[in-house]
N, CA, C and O atoms as a GROMACS GRO file, in nm:
protein
  276
    1UNK      N    1   0.082  -0.120   0.000
    1UNK     CA    2   0.000   0.000   0.000
    1UNK      C    3   0.086   0.126   0.000
    1UNK      O    4   0.048   0.228  -0.056
    2UNK      N    5   0.203   0.117   0.063
    2UNK     CA    6   0.292   0.233   0.065
    2UNK      C    7   0.335   0.272  -0.076
    2UNK      O    8   0.339   0.390  -0.110
    3UNK      N    9   0.366   0.173  -0.157
    3UNK     CA   10   0.406   0.201  -0.295
    3UNK      C   11   0.291   0.264  -0.373
    3UNK      O   12   0.313   0.351  -0.457
    4UNK      N   13   0.168   0.219  -0.345
    4UNK     CA   14   0.050   0.276  -0.410
    4UNK      C   15   0.042   0.427  -0.383
    4UNK      O   16   0.020   0.505  -0.475
    5UNK      N   17   0.060   0.465  -0.259
    5UNK     CA   18   0.052   0.607  -0.221
    5UNK      C   19   0.162   0.687  -0.291
    5UNK      O   20   0.136   0.796  -0.342
    6UNK      N   21   0.281   0.633  -0.294
    6UNK     CA   22   0.394   0.702  -0.358
    6UNK      C   23   0.368   0.717  -0.508
    6UNK      O   24   0.392   0.824  -0.565
    7UNK      N   25   0.321   0.612  -0.572
    7UNK     CA   26   0.294   0.620  -0.717
    7UNK      C   27   0.189   0.725  -0.748
    7UNK      O   28   0.204   0.800  -0.845
    8UNK      N   29   0.083   0.731  -0.670
    8UNK     CA   30  -0.021   0.833  -0.691
    8UNK      C   31   0.036   0.972  -0.668
    8UNK      O   32   0.008   1.064  -0.746
    9UNK      N   33   0.115   0.989  -0.563
    9UNK     CA   34   0.177   1.119  -0.534
    9UNK      C   35   0.268   1.164  -0.649
    9UNK      O   36   0.285   1.284  -0.672
   10UNK      N   37   0.326   1.068  -0.720
   10UNK     CA   38   0.418   1.100  -0.829
   10UNK      C   39   0.347   1.109  -0.964
   10UNK      O   40   0.412   1.122  -1.068
   11UNK      N   41   0.213   1.103  -0.963
   11UNK     CA   42   0.138   1.128  -1.085
   11UNK      C   43   0.073   1.009  -1.152
   11UNK      O   44   0.007   1.026  -1.254
   12UNK      N   45   0.090   0.889  -1.098
   12UNK     CA   46   0.023   0.773  -1.157
   12UNK      C   47  -0.126   0.778  -1.130
   12UNK      O   48  -0.170   0.825  -1.025
   13UNK      N   49  -0.203   0.730  -1.225
   13UNK     CA   50  -0.349   0.723  -1.207
   13UNK      C   51  -0.382   0.599  -1.122
   13UNK      O   52  -0.330   0.491  -1.147
   14UNK      N   53  -0.468   0.616  -1.024
   14UNK     CA   54  -0.506   0.505  -0.937
   14UNK      C   55  -0.559   0.386  -1.016
   14UNK      O   56  -0.534   0.271  -0.980
   15UNK      N   57  -0.632   0.412  -1.123
   15UNK     CA   58  -0.687   0.304  -1.205
   15UNK      C   59  -0.580   0.220  -1.274
   15UNK      O   60  -0.608   0.109  -1.318
   16UNK      N   61  -0.458   0.273  -1.282
   16UNK     CA   62  -0.349   0.202  -1.348
   16UNK      C   63  -0.258   0.127  -1.251
   16UNK      O   64  -0.162   0.062  -1.294
   17UNK      N   65  -0.287   0.136  -1.123
   17UNK     CA   66  -0.203   0.071  -1.022
   17UNK      C   67  -0.274  -0.055  -0.974
   17UNK      O   68  -0.386  -0.050  -0.925
   18UNK      N   69  -0.204  -0.168  -0.989
   18UNK     CA   70  -0.257  -0.297  -0.947
   18UNK      C   71  -0.155  -0.366  -0.858
   18UNK      O   72  -0.035  -0.342  -0.870
   19UNK      N   73  -0.203  -0.450  -0.768
   19UNK     CA   74  -0.114  -0.520  -0.675
   19UNK      C   75  -0.086  -0.662  -0.717
   19UNK      O   76  -0.164  -0.724  -0.790
   20UNK      N   77   0.026  -0.714  -0.669
   20UNK     CA   78   0.066  -0.852  -0.698
   20UNK      C   79   0.166  -0.897  -0.592
   20UNK      O   80   0.216  -0.816  -0.514
   21UNK      N   81   0.194  -1.024  -0.592
   21UNK     CA   82   0.294  -1.082  -0.503
   21UNK      C   83   0.386  -1.169  -0.587
   21UNK      O   84   0.345  -1.228  -0.687
   22UNK      N   85   0.511  -1.176  -0.547
   22UNK     CA   86   0.610  -1.257  -0.617
   22UNK      C   87   0.662  -1.366  -0.524
   22UNK      O   88   0.694  -1.340  -0.408
   23UNK      N   89   0.669  -1.487  -0.578
   23UNK     CA   90   0.723  -1.602  -0.505
   23UNK      C   91   0.839  -1.658  -0.587
   23UNK      O   92   0.820  -1.750  -0.667
   24UNK      N   93   0.960  -1.604  -0.568
   24UNK     CA   94   1.074  -1.639  -0.652
   24UNK      C   95   1.115  -1.787  -0.645
   24UNK      O   96   1.182  -1.835  -0.736
   25UNK      N   97   1.078  -1.858  -0.540
   25UNK     CA   98   1.115  -1.999  -0.529
   25UNK      C   99   1.031  -2.089  -0.618
   25UNK      O  100   1.068  -2.204  -0.642
   26UNK      N  101   0.920  -2.039  -0.668
   26UNK     CA  102   0.836  -2.118  -0.758
   26UNK      C  103   0.888  -2.105  -0.900
   26UNK      O  104   0.930  -1.997  -0.942
   27UNK      N  105   0.886  -2.213  -0.973
   27UNK     CA  106   0.946  -2.214  -1.107
   27UNK      C  107   0.845  -2.200  -1.220
   27UNK      O  108   0.882  -2.161  -1.330
   28UNK      N  109   0.719  -2.231  -1.196
   28UNK     CA  110   0.620  -2.223  -1.304
   28UNK      C  111   0.554  -2.085  -1.305
   28UNK      O  112   0.602  -1.993  -1.238
   29UNK      N  113   0.447  -2.070  -1.378
   29UNK     CA  114   0.379  -1.940  -1.389
   29UNK      C  115   0.321  -1.890  -1.258
   29UNK      O  116   0.281  -1.773  -1.249
   30UNK      N  117   0.317  -1.974  -1.156
   30UNK     CA  118   0.258  -1.931  -1.029
   30UNK      C  119   0.352  -1.845  -0.945
   30UNK      O  120   0.318  -1.809  -0.833
   31UNK      N  121   0.470  -1.810  -0.996
   31UNK     CA  122   0.561  -1.727  -0.918
   31UNK      C  123   0.511  -1.583  -0.907
   31UNK      O  124   0.557  -1.507  -0.822
   32UNK      N  125   0.415  -1.546  -0.992
   32UNK     CA  126   0.348  -1.416  -0.978
   32UNK      C  127   0.202  -1.445  -0.941
   32UNK      O  128   0.131  -1.516  -1.011
   33UNK      N  129   0.159  -1.387  -0.830
   33UNK     CA  130   0.019  -1.400  -0.787
   33UNK      C  131  -0.046  -1.263  -0.801
   33UNK      O  132   0.000  -1.166  -0.742
   34UNK      N  133  -0.152  -1.257  -0.878
   34UNK     CA  134  -0.220  -1.131  -0.905
   34UNK      C  135  -0.327  -1.104  -0.800
   34UNK      O  136  -0.444  -1.083  -0.832
   35UNK      N  137  -0.285  -1.104  -0.674
   35UNK     CA  138  -0.377  -1.092  -0.561
   35UNK      C  139  -0.328  -0.981  -0.468
   35UNK      O  140  -0.212  -0.980  -0.426
   36UNK      N  141  -0.417  -0.888  -0.436
   36UNK     CA  142  -0.385  -0.780  -0.343
   36UNK      C  143  -0.515  -0.707  -0.307
   36UNK      O  144  -0.609  -0.702  -0.385
   37UNK      N  145  -0.517  -0.650  -0.188
   37UNK     CA  146  -0.636  -0.573  -0.145
   37UNK      C  147  -0.664  -0.456  -0.238
   37UNK      O  148  -0.780  -0.422  -0.261
   38UNK      N  149  -0.560  -0.394  -0.293
   38UNK     CA  150  -0.584  -0.277  -0.378
   38UNK      C  151  -0.649  -0.314  -0.511
   38UNK      O  152  -0.689  -0.226  -0.587
   39UNK      N  153  -0.659  -0.444  -0.539
   39UNK     CA  154  -0.721  -0.488  -0.664
   39UNK      C  155  -0.873  -0.492  -0.657
   39UNK      O  156  -0.939  -0.514  -0.759
   40UNK      N  157  -0.929  -0.472  -0.541
   40UNK     CA  158  -1.076  -0.470  -0.528
   40UNK      C  159  -1.124  -0.338  -0.585
   40UNK      O  160  -1.114  -0.233  -0.520
   41UNK      N  161  -1.178  -0.343  -0.706
   41UNK     CA  162  -1.220  -0.222  -0.777
   41UNK      C  163  -1.350  -0.247  -0.852
   41UNK      O  164  -1.349  -0.268  -0.973
   42UNK      N  165  -1.461  -0.245  -0.780
   42UNK     CA  166  -1.590  -0.271  -0.846
   42UNK      C  167  -1.618  -0.176  -0.963
   42UNK      O  168  -1.678  -0.217  -1.062
   43UNK      N  169  -1.575  -0.052  -0.953
   43UNK     CA  170  -1.600   0.045  -1.060
   43UNK      C  171  -1.528   0.006  -1.190
   43UNK      O  172  -1.568   0.048  -1.299
   44UNK      N  173  -1.422  -0.075  -1.177
   44UNK     CA  174  -1.347  -0.120  -1.294
   44UNK      C  175  -1.380  -0.264  -1.329
   44UNK      O  176  -1.317  -0.324  -1.417
   45UNK      N  177  -1.480  -0.321  -1.261
   45UNK     CA  178  -1.522  -0.457  -1.290
   45UNK      C  179  -1.445  -0.566  -1.219
   45UNK      O  180  -1.464  -0.684  -1.249
   46UNK      N  181  -1.358  -0.529  -1.127
   46UNK     CA  182  -1.280  -0.629  -1.052
   46UNK      C  183  -1.334  -0.629  -0.908
   46UNK      O  184  -1.307  -0.538  -0.830
   47UNK      N  185  -1.411  -0.733  -0.875
   47UNK     CA  186  -1.484  -0.735  -0.749
   47UNK      C  187  -1.412  -0.808  -0.636
   47UNK      O  188  -1.461  -0.810  -0.523
   48UNK      N  189  -1.297  -0.866  -0.664
   48UNK     CA  190  -1.223  -0.938  -0.561
   48UNK      C  191  -1.078  -0.896  -0.558
   48UNK      O  192  -1.036  -0.805  -0.630
   49UNK      N  193  -1.001  -0.964  -0.475
   49UNK     CA  194  -0.859  -0.933  -0.459
   49UNK      C  195  -0.774  -0.981  -0.577
   49UNK      O  196  -0.665  -0.929  -0.599
   50UNK      N  197  -0.823  -1.080  -0.653
   50UNK     CA  198  -0.748  -1.132  -0.766
   50UNK      C  199  -0.787  -1.059  -0.894
   50UNK      O  200  -0.905  -1.036  -0.920
   51UNK      N  201  -0.688  -1.023  -0.973
   51UNK     CA  202  -0.714  -0.958  -1.102
   51UNK      C  203  -0.765  -1.065  -1.198
   51UNK      O  204  -0.697  -1.164  -1.223
   52UNK      N  205  -0.884  -1.044  -1.251
   52UNK     CA  206  -0.945  -1.141  -1.342
   52UNK      C  207  -0.921  -1.108  -1.489
   52UNK      O  208  -0.922  -1.199  -1.573
   53UNK      N  209  -0.900  -0.982  -1.521
   53UNK     CA  210  -0.885  -0.939  -1.660
   53UNK      C  211  -0.754  -0.993  -1.718
   53UNK      O  212  -0.646  -0.961  -1.670
   54UNK      N  213  -0.765  -1.074  -1.823
   54UNK     CA  214  -0.648  -1.137  -1.884
   54UNK      C  215  -0.554  -1.034  -1.945
   54UNK      O  216  -0.432  -1.052  -1.943
   55UNK      N  217  -0.609  -0.927  -2.000
   55UNK     CA  218  -0.524  -0.824  -2.062
   55UNK      C  219  -0.439  -0.753  -1.958
   55UNK      O  220  -0.321  -0.727  -1.981
   56UNK      N  221  -0.498  -0.721  -1.844
   56UNK     CA  222  -0.423  -0.656  -1.736
   56UNK      C  223  -0.315  -0.750  -1.685
   56UNK      O  224  -0.201  -0.709  -1.664
   57UNK      N  225  -0.350  -0.878  -1.665
   57UNK     CA  226  -0.253  -0.976  -1.617
   57UNK      C  227  -0.137  -0.993  -1.715
   57UNK      O  228  -0.021  -1.002  -1.673
   58UNK      N  229  -0.167  -0.997  -1.843
   58UNK     CA  230  -0.062  -1.013  -1.945
   58UNK      C  231   0.032  -0.893  -1.943
   58UNK      O  232   0.154  -0.908  -1.944
   59UNK      N  233  -0.025  -0.774  -1.939
   59UNK     CA  234   0.056  -0.652  -1.935
   59UNK      C  235   0.143  -0.648  -1.809
   59UNK      O  236   0.261  -0.614  -1.815
   60UNK      N  237   0.083  -0.683  -1.696
   60UNK     CA  238   0.158  -0.684  -1.571
   60UNK      C  239   0.272  -0.787  -1.577
   60UNK      O  240   0.385  -0.757  -1.538
   61UNK      N  241   0.242  -0.908  -1.626
   61UNK     CA  242   0.344  -1.012  -1.633
   61UNK      C  243   0.462  -0.966  -1.720
   61UNK      O  244   0.577  -0.988  -1.685
   62UNK      N  245   0.433  -0.903  -1.832
   62UNK     CA  246   0.539  -0.854  -1.920
   62UNK      C  247   0.625  -0.750  -1.850
   62UNK      O  248   0.748  -0.753  -1.859
   63UNK      N  249   0.562  -0.658  -1.781
   63UNK     CA  250   0.635  -0.554  -1.709
   63UNK      C  251   0.718  -0.613  -1.595
   63UNK      O  252   0.835  -0.579  -1.579
   64UNK      N  253   0.658  -0.700  -1.518
   64UNK     CA  254   0.727  -0.762  -1.404
   64UNK      C  255   0.846  -0.843  -1.452
   64UNK      O  256   0.956  -0.832  -1.397
   65UNK      N  257   0.825  -0.925  -1.555
   65UNK     CA  258   0.935  -1.006  -1.606
   65UNK      C  259   1.047  -0.921  -1.663
   65UNK      O  260   1.165  -0.952  -1.646
   66UNK      N  261   1.011  -0.813  -1.731
   66UNK     CA  262   1.113  -0.724  -1.788
   66UNK      C  263   1.197  -0.659  -1.677
   66UNK      O  264   1.317  -0.641  -1.694
   67UNK      N  265   1.135  -0.626  -1.566
   67UNK     CA  266   1.205  -0.556  -1.459
   67UNK      C  267   1.278  -0.649  -1.363
   67UNK      O  268   1.376  -0.609  -1.300
   68UNK      N  269   1.232  -0.772  -1.353
   68UNK     CA  270   1.288  -0.862  -1.252
   68UNK      C  271   1.380  -0.968  -1.311
   68UNK      O  272   1.482  -1.001  -1.251
   69UNK      N  273   1.347  -1.019  -1.426
   69UNK     CA  274   1.428  -1.129  -1.482
   69UNK      C  275   1.550  -1.076  -1.552
   69UNK      O  276   1.630  -1.154  -1.605
   0.00000   0.00000   0.00000
């Protein structure tokens, strides 16, 4: 949540900020979990903690992999 506040303060749109968790010890696609409290966004069609939109997940995975791997 701290990063969320900083990103908004630096000009990011709240609608563009999504949460995730990383489990580096896992080797398959499950090393990224698209689950976070900040993902509960009924106004954007996401009603739970897990991001359901495949396009958002794909974009996030590409960004995360580019920055971490």
